[in-house]
C-alpha positions in Angstrom: -4.6 -9.6 2.7 -2.0 -9.7 5.4 -1.3 -7.0 7.8 2.0 -5.4 8.3 3.2 -2.6 9.5 6.9 -0.7 9.4 7.8 -3.3 12.8 7.0 -6.1 10.8 9.4 -5.7 8.3 11.6 -4.7 10.1 11.8 -8.1 12.0 11.2 -9.5 8.5 14.8 -8.2 7.6 16.5 -9.3 10.4 15.3 -12.7 10.2 16.2 -12.6 6.6 19.7 -11.4 7.1 20.0 -14.2 10.0 19.2 -16.5 7.8 21.4 -16.0 5.2 24.2 -15.2 7.7 24.9 -11.9 7.0 24.2 -7.9 8.6 20.6 -6.2 8.2 22.6 -3.6 6.1 24.3 -6.3 3.7 20.3 -8.2 3.3 19.3 -4.6 2.6 21.9 -4.1 0.2 21.2 -7.8 -1.2 17.7 -6.6 -1.8 18.6 -3.1 -3.6 21.1 -5.5 -5.9 17.5 -7.5 -6.6 15.5 -4.4 -7.3 18.4 -2.8 -10.1 18.9 -5.8 -11.7 15.0 -6.2 -12.3 15.0 -2.8 -13.3 17.7 -3.0 -15.4 16.7 -6.8 -16.8 16.3 -7.3 -20.6 13.2 -9.7 -19.5 10.5 -7.9 -20.5 7.6 -9.6 -18.7 9.8 -9.1 -15.2 10.1 -5.3 -16.4 6.4 -5.6 -16.4 5.9 -7.1 -13.3 7.7 -4.5 -11.5 6.0 -1.6 -13.3 2.8 -3.2 -12.0 3.7 -2.8 -8.3 6.1 0.3 -8.3 5.4 2.5 -11.5 7.9 3.7 -12.9 10.1 4.6 -9.7 12.7 2.8 -7.9 11.4 1.0 -4.7 13.5 0.5 -1.2 14.3 -2.8 -0.2 11.0 -2.2 2.8 8.6 -0.8 0.3 9.6 -3.9 -2.2 8.9 -6.2 1.2 5.8 -4.5 2.4 4.4 -4.2 -1.8 5.2 -7.7 -2.6 4.2 -9.2 0.5 0.5 -7.0 0.5 0.0 -8.1 -3.4 1.1 -11.8 -3.2 -1.4 -14.2 -2.9 -1.2 -17.5 -1.0 -3.0 -20.5 -2.5 -3.8 -23.6 -0.3 
């Protein structure tokens, strides 16, 4: 598991925004749009995976990054 805290999440948001050439708030809005697209998706498997991580609630971009980072395993 990866040790990650609030400061790390802010750094991830800032780095992601810089990589995409947008402001941090625009990047957060982009992530929120992605979350909304998953929730409203017609793909049952995609919705199932999202509900497995977050239940029936809508996550914030920060919570999304934290949870996905914690639950994702990297295989070498």
